[in-house]
mmCIF file as Biopython writes it, N, C-alpha, C and O atoms, coordinates in Angstrom:
data_model
#
loop_
_atom_site.group_PDB
_atom_site.id
_atom_site.type_symbol
_atom_site.label_atom_id
_atom_site.label_alt_id
_atom_site.label_comp_id
_atom_site.label_asym_id
_atom_site.label_entity_id
_atom_site.label_seq_id
_atom_site.pdbx_PDB_ins_code
_atom_site.Cartn_x
_atom_site.Cartn_y
_atom_site.Cartn_z
_atom_site.occupancy
_atom_site.B_iso_or_equiv
_atom_site.auth_seq_id
_atom_site.auth_asym_id
_atom_site.pdbx_PDB_model_num
ATOM 1   N N  . MET A ? 1  ? 3.383   -9.384  -38.813 1.0 0.0 1  A 1 
ATOM 2   C CA . MET A ? 1  ? 2.674   -9.599  -37.555 1.0 0.0 1  A 1 
ATOM 3   C C  . MET A ? 1  ? 3.251   -9.911  -36.403 1.0 0.0 1  A 1 
ATOM 4   O O  . MET A ? 1  ? 2.777   -9.358  -35.410 1.0 0.0 1  A 1 
ATOM 5   N N  . LYS A ? 2  ? 4.312   -10.781 -36.223 1.0 0.0 2  A 1 
ATOM 6   C CA . LYS A ? 2  ? 5.219   -11.295 -35.437 1.0 0.0 2  A 1 
ATOM 7   C C  . LYS A ? 2  ? 6.115   -9.926  -34.520 1.0 0.0 2  A 1 
ATOM 8   O O  . LYS A ? 2  ? 6.308   -9.755  -33.316 1.0 0.0 2  A 1 
ATOM 9   N N  . LEU A ? 3  ? 6.501   -9.144  -35.713 1.0 0.0 3  A 1 
ATOM 10  C CA . LEU A ? 3  ? 7.230   -8.059  -35.317 1.0 0.0 3  A 1 
ATOM 11  C C  . LEU A ? 3  ? 6.263   -7.122  -34.200 1.0 0.0 3  A 1 
ATOM 12  O O  . LEU A ? 3  ? 6.564   -6.673  -33.094 1.0 0.0 3  A 1 
ATOM 13  N N  . ARG A ? 4  ? 5.160   -7.049  -34.876 1.0 0.0 4  A 1 
ATOM 14  C CA . ARG A ? 4  ? 4.120   -6.146  -33.948 1.0 0.0 4  A 1 
ATOM 15  C C  . ARG A ? 4  ? 3.921   -6.772  -32.522 1.0 0.0 4  A 1 
ATOM 16  O O  . ARG A ? 4  ? 4.037   -6.054  -31.529 1.0 0.0 4  A 1 
ATOM 17  N N  . TYR A ? 5  ? 3.666   -7.912  -32.431 1.0 0.0 5  A 1 
ATOM 18  C CA . TYR A ? 5  ? 3.569   -8.535  -31.025 1.0 0.0 5  A 1 
ATOM 19  C C  . TYR A ? 5  ? 4.878   -8.410  -30.276 1.0 0.0 5  A 1 
ATOM 20  O O  . TYR A ? 5  ? 4.876   -8.071  -29.093 1.0 0.0 5  A 1 
ATOM 21  N N  . PHE A ? 6  ? 6.135   -8.706  -31.012 1.0 0.0 6  A 1 
ATOM 22  C CA . PHE A ? 6  ? 7.373   -8.534  -30.218 1.0 0.0 6  A 1 
ATOM 23  C C  . PHE A ? 6  ? 7.464   -7.108  -29.829 1.0 0.0 6  A 1 
ATOM 24  O O  . PHE A ? 6  ? 7.792   -6.916  -28.658 1.0 0.0 6  A 1 
ATOM 25  N N  . ILE A ? 7  ? 7.219   -5.963  -30.642 1.0 0.0 7  A 1 
ATOM 26  C CA . ILE A ? 7  ? 7.203   -4.550  -30.090 1.0 0.0 7  A 1 
ATOM 27  C C  . ILE A ? 7  ? 6.289   -4.273  -28.996 1.0 0.0 7  A 1 
ATOM 28  O O  . ILE A ? 7  ? 6.649   -3.428  -28.178 1.0 0.0 7  A 1 
ATOM 29  N N  . LEU A ? 8  ? 5.001   -4.930  -28.824 1.0 0.0 8  A 1 
ATOM 30  C CA . LEU A ? 8  ? 4.249   -4.608  -27.821 1.0 0.0 8  A 1 
ATOM 31  C C  . LEU A ? 8  ? 4.573   -5.364  -26.459 1.0 0.0 8  A 1 
ATOM 32  O O  . LEU A ? 8  ? 4.261   -4.948  -25.343 1.0 0.0 8  A 1 
ATOM 33  N N  . PHE A ? 9  ? 5.343   -6.702  -26.775 1.0 0.0 9  A 1 
ATOM 34  C CA . PHE A ? 9  ? 5.923   -7.151  -25.556 1.0 0.0 9  A 1 
ATOM 35  C C  . PHE A ? 9  ? 6.981   -6.408  -25.018 1.0 0.0 9  A 1 
ATOM 36  O O  . PHE A ? 9  ? 7.024   -6.177  -23.810 1.0 0.0 9  A 1 
ATOM 37  N N  . VAL A ? 10 ? 7.888   -5.989  -25.841 1.0 0.0 10 A 1 
ATOM 38  C CA . VAL A ? 10 ? 9.078   -5.270  -25.202 1.0 0.0 10 A 1 
ATOM 39  C C  . VAL A ? 10 ? 8.339   -3.915  -24.522 1.0 0.0 10 A 1 
ATOM 40  O O  . VAL A ? 10 ? 8.678   -3.581  -23.386 1.0 0.0 10 A 1 
ATOM 41  N N  . ALA A ? 11 ? 7.498   -3.282  -25.127 1.0 0.0 11 A 1 
ATOM 42  C CA . ALA A ? 11 ? 6.940   -2.017  -24.538 1.0 0.0 11 A 1 
ATOM 43  C C  . ALA A ? 11 ? 6.304   -2.409  -23.148 1.0 0.0 11 A 1 
ATOM 44  O O  . ALA A ? 11 ? 6.504   -1.635  -22.212 1.0 0.0 11 A 1 
ATOM 45  N N  . ILE A ? 12 ? 5.585   -3.500  -22.946 1.0 0.0 12 A 1 
ATOM 46  C CA . ILE A ? 12 ? 4.893   -3.907  -21.856 1.0 0.0 12 A 1 
ATOM 47  C C  . ILE A ? 12 ? 6.030   -4.036  -20.702 1.0 0.0 12 A 1 
ATOM 48  O O  . ILE A ? 12 ? 5.933   -3.557  -19.572 1.0 0.0 12 A 1 
ATOM 49  N N  . LEU A ? 13 ? 7.262   -4.871  -21.277 1.0 0.0 13 A 1 
ATOM 50  C CA . LEU A ? 13 ? 7.917   -5.386  -20.382 1.0 0.0 13 A 1 
ATOM 51  C C  . LEU A ? 13 ? 9.049   -3.914  -19.787 1.0 0.0 13 A 1 
ATOM 52  O O  . LEU A ? 13 ? 9.707   -3.940  -18.748 1.0 0.0 13 A 1 
ATOM 53  N N  . LEU A ? 14 ? 9.004   -2.878  -20.672 1.0 0.0 14 A 1 
ATOM 54  C CA . LEU A ? 14 ? 9.791   -1.776  -20.129 1.0 0.0 14 A 1 
ATOM 55  C C  . LEU A ? 14 ? 8.895   -0.862  -19.249 1.0 0.0 14 A 1 
ATOM 56  O O  . LEU A ? 14 ? 9.383   -0.167  -18.358 1.0 0.0 14 A 1 
ATOM 57  N N  . VAL A ? 15 ? 7.630   -0.885  -19.517 1.0 0.0 15 A 1 
ATOM 58  C CA . VAL A ? 15 ? 6.629   -0.177  -18.699 1.0 0.0 15 A 1 
ATOM 59  C C  . VAL A ? 15 ? 6.598   -0.867  -17.525 1.0 0.0 15 A 1 
ATOM 60  O O  . VAL A ? 15 ? 6.695   -0.016  -16.641 1.0 0.0 15 A 1 
ATOM 61  N N  . HIS A ? 16 ? 6.506   -2.058  -16.992 1.0 0.0 16 A 1 
ATOM 62  C CA . HIS A ? 16 ? 6.511   -2.767  -16.155 1.0 0.0 16 A 1 
ATOM 63  C C  . HIS A ? 16 ? 7.861   -2.681  -15.244 1.0 0.0 16 A 1 
ATOM 64  O O  . HIS A ? 16 ? 7.840   -2.514  -14.025 1.0 0.0 16 A 1 
ATOM 65  N N  . SER A ? 17 ? 8.863   -2.800  -15.917 1.0 0.0 17 A 1 
ATOM 66  C CA . SER A ? 17 ? 10.182  -2.676  -15.099 1.0 0.0 17 A 1 
ATOM 67  C C  . SER A ? 17 ? 10.390  -1.311  -14.720 1.0 0.0 17 A 1 
ATOM 68  O O  . SER A ? 17 ? 11.055  -1.185  -13.692 1.0 0.0 17 A 1 
ATOM 69  N N  . SER A ? 18 ? 10.010  -0.269  -15.263 1.0 0.0 18 A 1 
ATOM 70  C CA . SER A ? 18 ? 10.178  0.962   -14.845 1.0 0.0 18 A 1 
ATOM 71  C C  . SER A ? 18 ? 9.199   1.264   -13.583 1.0 0.0 18 A 1 
ATOM 72  O O  . SER A ? 18 ? 9.526   2.053   -12.696 1.0 0.0 18 A 1 
ATOM 73  N N  . ILE A ? 19 ? 8.215   0.700   -13.588 1.0 0.0 19 A 1 
ATOM 74  C CA . ILE A ? 19 ? 7.163   0.811   -12.439 1.0 0.0 19 A 1 
ATOM 75  C C  . ILE A ? 19 ? 7.918   0.006   -11.152 1.0 0.0 19 A 1 
ATOM 76  O O  . ILE A ? 19 ? 7.849   0.447   -10.005 1.0 0.0 19 A 1 
ATOM 77  N N  . CYS A ? 20 ? 8.477   -0.947  -11.420 1.0 0.0 20 A 1 
ATOM 78  C CA . CYS A ? 20 ? 9.143   -1.945  -10.424 1.0 0.0 20 A 1 
ATOM 79  C C  . CYS A ? 20 ? 10.245  -1.154  -9.720  1.0 0.0 20 A 1 
ATOM 80  O O  . CYS A ? 20 ? 10.377  -1.086  -8.498  1.0 0.0 20 A 1 
ATOM 81  N N  . TRP A ? 21 ? 10.918  -0.642  -10.511 1.0 0.0 21 A 1 
ATOM 82  C CA . TRP A ? 21 ? 12.085  0.319   -10.156 1.0 0.0 21 A 1 
ATOM 83  C C  . TRP A ? 21 ? 11.854  1.560   -9.292  1.0 0.0 21 A 1 
ATOM 84  O O  . TRP A ? 21 ? 12.582  2.005   -8.405  1.0 0.0 21 A 1 
ATOM 85  N N  . ALA A ? 22 ? 10.836  1.961   -9.685  1.0 0.0 22 A 1 
ATOM 86  C CA . ALA A ? 22 ? 10.365  3.198   -9.292  1.0 0.0 22 A 1 
ATOM 87  C C  . ALA A ? 22 ? 9.917   2.989   -7.700  1.0 0.0 22 A 1 
ATOM 88  O O  . ALA A ? 22 ? 10.092  3.889   -6.878  1.0 0.0 22 A 1 
ATOM 89  N N  . GLN A ? 23 ? 9.504   2.104   -7.459  1.0 0.0 23 A 1 
ATOM 90  C CA . GLN A ? 23 ? 8.955   1.597   -5.965  1.0 0.0 23 A 1 
ATOM 91  C C  . GLN A ? 23 ? 9.982   1.770   -5.074  1.0 0.0 23 A 1 
ATOM 92  O O  . GLN A ? 23 ? 9.697   2.290   -3.996  1.0 0.0 23 A 1 
ATOM 93  N N  . GLY A ? 24 ? 11.347  1.381   -5.333  1.0 0.0 24 A 1 
ATOM 94  C CA . GLY A ? 24 ? 12.513  1.356   -4.480  1.0 0.0 24 A 1 
ATOM 95  C C  . GLY A ? 24 ? 12.291  0.167   -3.301  1.0 0.0 24 A 1 
ATOM 96  O O  . GLY A ? 24 ? 11.463  -0.743  -3.351  1.0 0.0 24 A 1 
ATOM 97  N N  . ARG A ? 25 ? 12.952  0.349   -2.572  1.0 0.0 25 A 1 
ATOM 98  C CA . ARG A ? 25 ? 12.863  -0.624  -1.286  1.0 0.0 25 A 1 
ATOM 99  C C  . ARG A ? 25 ? 12.054  -0.329  -0.194  1.0 0.0 25 A 1 
ATOM 100 O O  . ARG A ? 25 ? 12.085  0.743   0.411   1.0 0.0 25 A 1 
ATOM 101 N N  . PRO A ? 26 ? 11.179  -1.465  0.115   1.0 0.0 26 A 1 
ATOM 102 C CA . PRO A ? 26 ? 10.323  -0.984  1.124   1.0 0.0 26 A 1 
ATOM 103 C C  . PRO A ? 26 ? 10.917  -0.872  2.464   1.0 0.0 26 A 1 
ATOM 104 O O  . PRO A ? 26 ? 11.913  -1.562  2.681   1.0 0.0 26 A 1 
ATOM 105 N N  . ARG A ? 27 ? 10.447  -0.079  3.440   1.0 0.0 27 A 1 
ATOM 106 C CA . ARG A ? 27 ? 11.020  0.166   4.612   1.0 0.0 27 A 1 
ATOM 107 C C  . ARG A ? 27 ? 9.934   -0.359  5.810   1.0 0.0 27 A 1 
ATOM 108 O O  . ARG A ? 27 ? 8.762   -0.064  5.575   1.0 0.0 27 A 1 
ATOM 109 N N  . PRO A ? 28 ? 10.179  -1.063  6.998   1.0 0.0 28 A 1 
ATOM 110 C CA . PRO A ? 28 ? 9.201   -1.378  7.875   1.0 0.0 28 A 1 
ATOM 111 C C  . PRO A ? 28 ? 8.928   0.163   8.574   1.0 0.0 28 A 1 
ATOM 112 O O  . PRO A ? 28 ? 9.829   0.991   8.712   1.0 0.0 28 A 1 
ATOM 113 N N  . GLU A ? 29 ? 7.958   0.312   8.856   1.0 0.0 29 A 1 
ATOM 114 C CA . GLU A ? 29 ? 7.535   1.443   9.685   1.0 0.0 29 A 1 
ATOM 115 C C  . GLU A ? 29 ? 6.359   1.037   10.646  1.0 0.0 29 A 1 
ATOM 116 O O  . GLU A ? 29 ? 5.693   0.025   10.430  1.0 0.0 29 A 1 
ATOM 117 N N  . ASP A ? 30 ? 6.137   1.850   11.694  1.0 0.0 30 A 1 
ATOM 118 C CA . ASP A ? 30 ? 5.077   1.808   12.538  1.0 0.0 30 A 1 
ATOM 119 C C  . ASP A ? 30 ? 3.674   1.911   11.973  1.0 0.0 30 A 1 
ATOM 120 O O  . ASP A ? 30 ? 3.393   2.940   11.359  1.0 0.0 30 A 1 
ATOM 121 N N  . ALA A ? 31 ? 2.763   0.963   12.112  1.0 0.0 31 A 1 
ATOM 122 C CA . ALA A ? 31 ? 1.748   1.041   11.060  1.0 0.0 31 A 1 
ATOM 123 C C  . ALA A ? 31 ? 0.774   2.119   11.791  1.0 0.0 31 A 1 
ATOM 124 O O  . ALA A ? 31 ? 0.054   2.775   11.039  1.0 0.0 31 A 1 
ATOM 125 N N  . THR A ? 32 ? 0.697   2.334   13.036  1.0 0.0 32 A 1 
ATOM 126 C CA . THR A ? 32 ? -0.167  3.446   13.628  1.0 0.0 32 A 1 
ATOM 127 C C  . THR A ? 32 ? 0.157   4.724   12.909  1.0 0.0 32 A 1 
ATOM 128 O O  . THR A ? 32 ? -0.626  5.498   12.357  1.0 0.0 32 A 1 
ATOM 129 N N  . ALA A ? 33 ? 1.656   4.808   13.038  1.0 0.0 33 A 1 
ATOM 130 C CA . ALA A ? 33 ? 2.288   6.211   12.693  1.0 0.0 33 A 1 
ATOM 131 C C  . ALA A ? 33 ? 1.895   6.351   11.087  1.0 0.0 33 A 1 
ATOM 132 O O  . ALA A ? 33 ? 1.535   7.458   10.686  1.0 0.0 33 A 1 
ATOM 133 N N  . ALA A ? 34 ? 1.953   5.386   10.292  1.0 0.0 34 A 1 
ATOM 134 C CA . ALA A ? 34 ? 1.719   5.515   8.896   1.0 0.0 34 A 1 
ATOM 135 C C  . ALA A ? 34 ? 0.066   5.794   8.838   1.0 0.0 34 A 1 
ATOM 136 O O  . ALA A ? 34 ? -0.341  6.780   8.223   1.0 0.0 34 A 1 
ATOM 137 N N  . VAL A ? 35 ? -0.724  5.024   9.402   1.0 0.0 35 A 1 
ATOM 138 C CA . VAL A ? 35 ? -2.243  5.325   9.246   1.0 0.0 35 A 1 
ATOM 139 C C  . VAL A ? 35 ? -2.626  6.813   9.571   1.0 0.0 35 A 1 
ATOM 140 O O  . VAL A ? 35 ? -3.332  7.473   8.809   1.0 0.0 35 A 1 
ATOM 141 N N  . LEU A ? 36 ? -2.098  7.318   10.793  1.0 0.0 36 A 1 
ATOM 142 C CA . LEU A ? 36 ? -2.307  8.344   11.279  1.0 0.0 36 A 1 
ATOM 143 C C  . LEU A ? 36 ? -1.872  9.495   10.387  1.0 0.0 36 A 1 
ATOM 144 O O  . LEU A ? 36 ? -2.510  10.547  10.367  1.0 0.0 36 A 1 
ATOM 145 N N  . ARG A ? 37 ? -0.774  9.295   9.641   1.0 0.0 37 A 1 
ATOM 146 C CA . ARG A ? 37 ? -0.043  10.229  8.585   1.0 0.0 37 A 1 
ATOM 147 C C  . ARG A ? 37 ? -1.200  10.344  7.273   1.0 0.0 37 A 1 
ATOM 148 O O  . ARG A ? 37 ? -1.632  11.421  6.862   1.0 0.0 37 A 1 
ATOM 149 N N  . VAL A ? 38 ? -1.543  9.161   6.793   1.0 0.0 38 A 1 
ATOM 150 C CA . VAL A ? 38 ? -2.770  8.915   5.697   1.0 0.0 38 A 1 
ATOM 151 C C  . VAL A ? 38 ? -3.754  9.782   6.161   1.0 0.0 38 A 1 
ATOM 152 O O  . VAL A ? 38 ? -4.058  10.662  5.356   1.0 0.0 38 A 1 
ATOM 153 N N  . PHE A ? 39 ? -4.454  9.790   7.436   1.0 0.0 39 A 1 
ATOM 154 C CA . PHE A ? 39 ? -5.662  10.589  7.689   1.0 0.0 39 A 1 
ATOM 155 C C  . PHE A ? 39 ? -5.357  12.075  7.661   1.0 0.0 39 A 1 
ATOM 156 O O  . PHE A ? 39 ? -6.265  12.905  7.717   1.0 0.0 39 A 1 
ATOM 157 N N  . LYS A ? 40 ? -3.996  12.427  7.568   1.0 0.0 40 A 1 
ATOM 158 C CA . LYS A ? 40 ? -4.040  14.157  7.400   1.0 0.0 40 A 1 
ATOM 159 C C  . LYS A ? 40 ? -3.961  14.478  6.063   1.0 0.0 40 A 1 
ATOM 160 O O  . LYS A ? 40 ? -3.846  15.648  5.698   1.0 0.0 40 A 1 
ATOM 161 N N  . THR A ? 41 ? -4.025  13.324  5.115   1.0 0.0 41 A 1 
ATOM 162 C CA . THR A ? 41 ? -3.826  13.832  3.658   1.0 0.0 41 A 1 
ATOM 163 C C  . THR A ? 41 ? -5.068  13.398  2.885   1.0 0.0 41 A 1 
ATOM 164 O O  . THR A ? 41 ? -5.418  13.921  1.827   1.0 0.0 41 A 1 
ATOM 165 N N  . HIS A ? 42 ? -5.721  12.376  3.513   1.0 0.0 42 A 1 
ATOM 166 C CA . HIS A ? 42 ? -6.991  11.947  2.706   1.0 0.0 42 A 1 
ATOM 167 C C  . HIS A ? 42 ? -8.336  11.900  3.647   1.0 0.0 42 A 1 
ATOM 168 O O  . HIS A ? 42 ? -8.434  11.616  4.841   1.0 0.0 42 A 1 
ATOM 169 N N  . ASP A ? 43 ? -9.258  12.249  2.765   1.0 0.0 43 A 1 
ATOM 170 C CA . ASP A ? 43 ? -10.665 12.366  3.529   1.0 0.0 43 A 1 
ATOM 171 C C  . ASP A ? 43 ? -11.006 11.038  3.925   1.0 0.0 43 A 1 
ATOM 172 O O  . ASP A ? 43 ? -11.387 10.945  5.092   1.0 0.0 43 A 1 
ATOM 173 N N  . ILE A ? 44 ? -10.965 9.937   3.226   1.0 0.0 44 A 1 
ATOM 174 C CA . ILE A ? 44 ? -11.438 8.779   3.501   1.0 0.0 44 A 1 
ATOM 175 C C  . ILE A ? 44 ? -10.352 7.530   3.552   1.0 0.0 44 A 1 
ATOM 176 O O  . ILE A ? 44 ? -9.830  7.166   2.498   1.0 0.0 44 A 1 
ATOM 177 N N  . VAL A ? 45 ? -10.088 7.007   4.564   1.0 0.0 45 A 1 
ATOM 178 C CA . VAL A ? 45 ? -9.301  6.029   4.640   1.0 0.0 45 A 1 
ATOM 179 C C  . VAL A ? 45 ? -9.765  4.522   4.880   1.0 0.0 45 A 1 
ATOM 180 O O  . VAL A ? 45 ? -10.455 4.354   5.886   1.0 0.0 45 A 1 
ATOM 181 N N  . MET A ? 46 ? -9.521  3.546   4.200   1.0 0.0 46 A 1 
ATOM 182 C CA . MET A ? 46 ? -10.093 2.295   4.334   1.0 0.0 46 A 1 
ATOM 183 C C  . MET A ? 46 ? -9.104  1.211   4.749   1.0 0.0 46 A 1 
ATOM 184 O O  . MET A ? 46 ? -7.990  1.115   4.234   1.0 0.0 46 A 1 
ATOM 185 N N  . LEU A ? 47 ? -9.467  0.563   5.510   1.0 0.0 47 A 1 
ATOM 186 C CA . LEU A ? 47 ? -8.602  -0.652  6.287   1.0 0.0 47 A 1 
ATOM 187 C C  . LEU A ? 47 ? -9.145  -1.976  5.796   1.0 0.0 47 A 1 
ATOM 188 O O  . LEU A ? 47 ? -10.362 -2.159  5.763   1.0 0.0 47 A 1 
ATOM 189 N N  . GLY A ? 48 ? -8.409  -2.773  5.469   1.0 0.0 48 A 1 
ATOM 190 C CA . GLY A ? 48 ? -9.137  -4.181  5.038   1.0 0.0 48 A 1 
ATOM 191 C C  . GLY A ? 48 ? -9.073  -4.828  6.442   1.0 0.0 48 A 1 
ATOM 192 O O  . GLY A ? 48 ? -8.564  -4.306  7.434   1.0 0.0 48 A 1 
ATOM 193 N N  . GLU A ? 49 ? -9.704  -6.126  6.373   1.0 0.0 49 A 1 
ATOM 194 C CA . GLU A ? 49 ? -9.886  -6.992  7.488   1.0 0.0 49 A 1 
ATOM 195 C C  . GLU A ? 49 ? -9.403  -8.475  7.359   1.0 0.0 49 A 1 
ATOM 196 O O  . GLU A ? 49 ? -9.728  -8.988  6.288   1.0 0.0 49 A 1 
ATOM 197 N N  . ILE A ? 50 ? -8.887  -9.060  7.986   1.0 0.0 50 A 1 
ATOM 198 C CA . ILE A ? 50 ? -8.560  -10.493 8.232   1.0 0.0 50 A 1 
ATOM 199 C C  . ILE A ? 50 ? -9.383  -11.121 9.264   1.0 0.0 50 A 1 
ATOM 200 O O  . ILE A ? 50 ? -8.932  -11.005 10.403  1.0 0.0 50 A 1 
ATOM 201 N N  . HIS A ? 51 ? -10.555 -11.802 9.127   1.0 0.0 51 A 1 
ATOM 202 C CA . HIS A ? 51 ? -11.586 -12.268 9.872   1.0 0.0 51 A 1 
ATOM 203 C C  . HIS A ? 51 ? -10.793 -13.313 10.959  1.0 0.0 51 A 1 
ATOM 204 O O  . HIS A ? 51 ? -10.009 -14.231 10.718  1.0 0.0 51 A 1 
ATOM 205 N N  . ASP A ? 52 ? -11.261 -12.854 12.114  1.0 0.0 52 A 1 
ATOM 206 C CA . ASP A ? 52 ? -10.859 -13.474 13.339  1.0 0.0 52 A 1 
ATOM 207 C C  . ASP A ? 52 ? -9.430  -13.488 13.570  1.0 0.0 52 A 1 
ATOM 208 O O  . ASP A ? 52 ? -8.905  -14.545 13.924  1.0 0.0 52 A 1 
ATOM 209 N N  . ASN A ? 53 ? -8.668  -12.334 13.397  1.0 0.0 53 A 1 
ATOM 210 C CA . ASN A ? 53 ? -7.529  -12.027 13.753  1.0 0.0 53 A 1 
ATOM 211 C C  . ASN A ? 53 ? -7.275  -11.156 14.987  1.0 0.0 53 A 1 
ATOM 212 O O  . ASN A ? 53 ? -7.431  -9.936  15.053  1.0 0.0 53 A 1 
ATOM 213 N N  . LYS A ? 54 ? -6.881  -11.938 15.900  1.0 0.0 54 A 1 
ATOM 214 C CA . LYS A ? 54 ? -6.795  -11.300 17.158  1.0 0.0 54 A 1 
ATOM 215 C C  . LYS A ? 54 ? -5.687  -10.099 17.088  1.0 0.0 54 A 1 
ATOM 216 O O  . LYS A ? 54 ? -5.970  -8.997  17.557  1.0 0.0 54 A 1 
ATOM 217 N N  . GLN A ? 55 ? -4.662  -10.303 16.604  1.0 0.0 55 A 1 
ATOM 218 C CA . GLN A ? 55 ? -3.550  -9.239  16.457  1.0 0.0 55 A 1 
ATOM 219 C C  . GLN A ? 55 ? -3.998  -8.241  15.641  1.0 0.0 55 A 1 
ATOM 220 O O  . GLN A ? 55 ? -3.458  -7.161  15.884  1.0 0.0 55 A 1 
ATOM 221 N N  . LEU A ? 56 ? -4.958  -8.228  14.583  1.0 0.0 56 A 1 
ATOM 222 C CA . LEU A ? 56 ? -5.529  -7.114  13.881  1.0 0.0 56 A 1 
ATOM 223 C C  . LEU A ? 56 ? -6.508  -6.272  14.875  1.0 0.0 56 A 1 
ATOM 224 O O  . LEU A ? 56 ? -6.462  -5.054  15.045  1.0 0.0 56 A 1 
ATOM 225 N N  . TYR A ? 57 ? -7.286  -7.069  15.414  1.0 0.0 57 A 1 
ATOM 226 C CA . TYR A ? 57 ? -8.103  -6.497  16.345  1.0 0.0 57 A 1 
ATOM 227 C C  . TYR A ? 57 ? -7.787  -5.760  17.496  1.0 0.0 57 A 1 
ATOM 228 O O  . TYR A ? 57 ? -8.477  -4.847  17.952  1.0 0.0 57 A 1 
ATOM 229 N N  . GLU A ? 58 ? -6.711  -6.183  17.964  1.0 0.0 58 A 1 
ATOM 230 C CA . GLU A ? 58 ? -5.943  -5.554  19.169  1.0 0.0 58 A 1 
ATOM 231 C C  . GLU A ? 58 ? -5.410  -4.202  18.461  1.0 0.0 58 A 1 
ATOM 232 O O  . GLU A ? 58 ? -5.674  -3.137  19.019  1.0 0.0 58 A 1 
ATOM 233 N N  . TRP A ? 59 ? -4.631  -4.195  17.190  1.0 0.0 59 A 1 
ATOM 234 C CA . TRP A ? 59 ? -4.051  -2.866  16.804  1.0 0.0 59 A 1 
ATOM 235 C C  . TRP A ? 59 ? -5.538  -2.189  16.313  1.0 0.0 59 A 1 
ATOM 236 O O  . TRP A ? 59 ? -5.694  -1.123  16.909  1.0 0.0 59 A 1 
ATOM 237 N N  . LEU A ? 60 ? -6.312  -2.398  15.690  1.0 0.0 60 A 1 
ATOM 238 C CA . LEU A ? 60 ? -7.323  -1.613  15.495  1.0 0.0 60 A 1 
ATOM 239 C C  . LEU A ? 60 ? -7.857  -0.962  16.812  1.0 0.0 60 A 1 
ATOM 240 O O  . LEU A ? 60 ? -8.160  0.231   16.784  1.0 0.0 60 A 1 
ATOM 241 N N  . GLY A ? 61 ? -7.981  -1.636  17.887  1.0 0.0 61 A 1 
ATOM 242 C CA . GLY A ? 61 ? -8.288  -1.050  19.133  1.0 0.0 61 A 1 
ATOM 243 C C  . GLY A ? 61 ? -7.473  0.090   19.586  1.0 0.0 61 A 1 
ATOM 244 O O  . GLY A ? 61 ? -7.862  1.232   19.828  1.0 0.0 61 A 1 
ATOM 245 N N  . SER A ? 62 ? -6.281  -0.396  19.664  1.0 0.0 62 A 1 
ATOM 246 C CA . SER A ? 62 ? -5.038  0.718   19.938  1.0 0.0 62 A 1 
ATOM 247 C C  . SER A ? 62 ? -4.914  1.787   18.866  1.0 0.0 62 A 1 
ATOM 248 O O  . SER A ? 62 ? -4.267  2.798   19.143  1.0 0.0 62 A 1 
ATOM 249 N N  . LEU A ? 63 ? -5.423  1.670   17.774  1.0 0.0 63 A 1 
ATOM 250 C CA . LEU A ? 63 ? -5.215  2.982   16.763  1.0 0.0 63 A 1 
ATOM 251 C C  . LEU A ? 63 ? -6.408  3.773   17.161  1.0 0.0 63 A 1 
ATOM 252 O O  . LEU A ? 63 ? -6.295  4.999   17.142  1.0 0.0 63 A 1 
ATOM 253 N N  . VAL A ? 64 ? -7.461  3.273   17.494  1.0 0.0 64 A 1 
ATOM 254 C CA . VAL A ? 64 ? -8.871  4.028   17.789  1.0 0.0 64 A 1 
ATOM 255 C C  . VAL A ? 64 ? -8.590  4.752   19.344  1.0 0.0 64 A 1 
ATOM 256 O O  . VAL A ? 64 ? -9.024  5.843   19.713  1.0 0.0 64 A 1 
ATOM 257 N N  . ALA A ? 65 ? -7.885  3.970   19.986  1.0 0.0 65 A 1 
ATOM 258 C CA . ALA A ? 65 ? -7.492  4.814   21.278  1.0 0.0 65 A 1 
ATOM 259 C C  . ALA A ? 65 ? -6.558  5.689   21.587  1.0 0.0 65 A 1 
ATOM 260 O O  . ALA A ? 65 ? -6.397  6.249   22.671  1.0 0.0 65 A 1 
ATOM 261 N N  . THR A ? 66 ? -5.771  5.830   20.348  1.0 0.0 66 A 1 
ATOM 262 C CA . THR A ? 66 ? -4.727  6.719   20.254  1.0 0.0 66 A 1 
ATOM 263 C C  . THR A ? 66 ? -5.289  8.130   20.184  1.0 0.0 66 A 1 
ATOM 264 O O  . THR A ? 66 ? -6.184  8.467   19.409  1.0 0.0 66 A 1 
ATOM 265 N N  . PRO A ? 67 ? -4.680  8.932   21.073  1.0 0.0 67 A 1 
ATOM 266 C CA . PRO A ? 67 ? -5.137  10.358  21.235  1.0 0.0 67 A 1 
ATOM 267 C C  . PRO A ? 67 ? -5.197  11.144  19.801  1.0 0.0 67 A 1 
ATOM 268 O O  . PRO A ? 67 ? -6.134  11.915  19.593  1.0 0.0 67 A 1 
ATOM 269 N N  . GLU A ? 68 ? -4.218  10.943  18.853  1.0 0.0 68 A 1 
ATOM 270 C CA . GLU A ? 68 ? -3.903  11.769  17.706  1.0 0.0 68 A 1 
ATOM 271 C C  . GLU A ? 68 ? -5.069  11.351  16.691  1.0 0.0 68 A 1 
ATOM 272 O O  . GLU A ? 68 ? -5.430  12.037  15.734  1.0 0.0 68 A 1 
ATOM 273 N N  . SER A ? 69 ? -5.623  10.048  17.081  1.0 0.0 69 A 1 
ATOM 274 C CA . SER A ? 69 ? -6.558  9.330   15.955  1.0 0.0 69 A 1 
ATOM 275 C C  . SER A ? 69 ? -7.853  10.502  15.755  1.0 0.0 69 A 1 
ATOM 276 O O  . SER A ? 69 ? -8.338  11.109  16.710  1.0 0.0 69 A 1 
ATOM 277 N N  . PRO A ? 70 ? -8.225  10.651  14.543  1.0 0.0 70 A 1 
ATOM 278 C CA . PRO A ? 70 ? -9.449  11.305  14.170  1.0 0.0 70 A 1 
ATOM 279 C C  . PRO A ? 70 ? -10.759 10.695  14.630  1.0 0.0 70 A 1 
ATOM 280 O O  . PRO A ? 70 ? -11.827 11.228  14.329  1.0 0.0 70 A 1 
#
């Protein structure tokens, strides 16, 4: 029984580590350009909200005002 749990643990560990390696190094990029790129490939794009976050509201306003915005 202990061997079965050990094998399961190793399998989960291998799957998790392969997922982490596959993601690579994140690169900072312009948020507006990234969102506009996603609009080209997806019918629905959802954005989260941080309540009362002035910086987020200003960015959303600039996103909507961008001429390329759908």
